[in-house]
C-alpha positions in Angstrom: 0.0 -0.2 0.1 1.2 3.6 -0.7 0.5 6.4 1.9 -2.9 7.4 0.3 -3.9 3.5 1.1 -4.2 2.3 -2.7 -2.6 -1.4 -3.2 0.5 -1.2 -5.6 1.4 -4.4 -5.8 0.9 -5.0 -9.3 -1.6 -7.4 -10.7 -0.6 -10.6 -12.7 -1.6 -9.0 -16.3 -0.1 -5.8 -15.7 3.1 -7.9 -14.7 2.8 -10.6 -17.6 2.5 -7.7 -20.5 6.5 -6.9 -19.9 9.1 -7.6 -21.4 12.0 -9.6 -20.3 14.5 -6.5 -17.8 11.4 -4.2 -18.0 10.8 -3.4 -14.3 11.4 -0.9 -11.8 15.0 0.7 -11.0 15.0 -1.2 -7.6 18.4 0.2 -6.6 17.8 4.0 -7.7 18.0 4.5 -4.2 20.7 2.2 -3.4 24.7 2.6 -2.8 25.8 -0.1 -4.5 29.2 -0.1 -2.6 27.0 -0.8 0.7 26.1 -3.7 -0.9 28.3 -7.3 0.0 30.2 -8.5 -3.4 27.8 -11.4 -3.9 25.1 -9.1 -4.2 26.6 -6.6 -6.3 28.0 -9.3 -8.7 24.6 -10.6 -9.0 23.4 -7.2 -10.2 25.6 -6.8 -12.3 25.5 -10.4 -14.3 21.5 -9.8 -13.9 22.0 -6.1 -16.0 24.4 -7.9 -18.2 22.1 -9.9 -19.5 19.0 -7.9 -19.6 17.2 -9.8 -16.6 14.6 -8.0 -14.5 16.6 -6.7 -11.5 18.2 -9.4 -9.2 16.2 -10.0 -6.0 17.9 -12.0 -3.5 16.7 -15.5 -2.5 14.4 -15.3 0.8 14.0 -18.1 3.8 9.8 -17.8 5.1 11.6 -15.5 7.6 12.6 -12.8 5.5 16.1 -13.9 6.3 18.2 -14.0 3.3 19.5 -17.6 1.4 23.2 -16.2 0.2 24.5 -15.3 3.7 23.1 -18.2 5.8 24.6 -21.0 2.8 28.3 -18.9 3.6 27.7 -19.1 7.0 26.6 -23.1 7.0 29.5 -23.5 4.8 32.6 -22.2 7.2 30.7 -23.7 9.8 30.8 -27.1 8.5 33.7 -26.8 5.8 31.0 -27.8 3.2 29.9 -27.0 -0.1 26.5 -25.4 0.2 23.7 -25.9 -2.4 20.0 -25.8 -3.3 19.2 -26.8 -6.2 16.7 -27.8 -8.8 17.3 -30.4 -11.8 14.3 -31.1 -14.2 12.2 -29.2 -12.1 9.1 -27.5 -12.4 6.9 -24.8 -11.2 6.2 -26.6 -7.3 8.6 -28.5 -7.3 10.7 -28.8 -4.0 14.4 -28.4 -4.7 17.1 -30.3 -3.6 19.6 -28.9 -0.7 23.0 -30.7 -1.3 25.9 -30.8 1.2 29.4 -31.6 -0.2 27.7 -33.1 -3.5 25.3 -35.4 -1.2 21.4 -35.1 -1.4 20.6 -33.7 2.1 17.2 -33.0 2.0 14.4 -31.6 0.3 12.8 -27.5 0.6 10.2 -25.9 -0.8 10.4 -22.9 -3.1 7.7 -20.5 -4.6 8.2 -16.9 -6.2 6.1 -13.9 -4.1 4.2 -11.6 -5.9 7.6 -8.7 -5.8 9.8 -11.1 -6.9 11.7 -12.9 -4.9 12.4 -16.6 -4.8 11.0 -17.6 -1.4 12.0 -21.1 -0.1 9.6 -23.0 2.0 12.0 -22.7 6.0 12.8 -20.5 8.2 16.6 -20.1 8.5 17.1 -21.6 11.5 15.1 -25.0 11.1 17.4 -24.8 7.1 20.1 -24.5 9.7 19.2 -27.2 11.4 18.8 -28.8 9.0 22.4 -28.7 7.4 23.9 -29.4 10.9 21.8 -32.6 11.0 22.9 -33.6 7.6 26.4 -33.1 8.7 26.4 -35.2 12.1 25.0 -37.2 10.4 27.7 -38.0 7.4 30.2 -37.1 11.0 28.5 -40.3 12.1 29.3 -42.3 9.6 33.5 -41.3 9.5 33.3 -42.9 13.3 
C-alpha cells in the first residue's frame, strides 16, 4: 500500500505484459558499494544479460539465503547448495552438502519477484547441521 492507502502491488496481468528486463529500478536509491560483494556481482550479472533486477532469495522468515549458505559452509567446512534439476514450478528443490542430497525444500516466487524457500533460516540451518552430523557419524 502507498501512503494514500492504495494497493500498489502489480497485478498478474500487469506483470505478464512486461518484456524481459522491464521493471522498476529497485536499486535507484541504493548505494551499491554498501552491498556485499555477492549481491553486487548478482546485480551486475542480471544487468549484463538484460534480466529483471536481482532480488536475493529469502527463507520464509525473510532472512537472505546467500549469507546463511556462506555461514554454513564456513561452520561445517562443506559446500552447501540449493539446486533444482529438471524441476517445474511447484517442485521441491534439493539441498546438497558436499554434493550429497541432504533434504528437499519447497520454493515459490512471491508477488514482488523474490524466490522464497519454504523453511525458516533456523530450520534450514538445523537440517544442514543434522545432515553434517549424520555424515560425521558415518566416519567414526
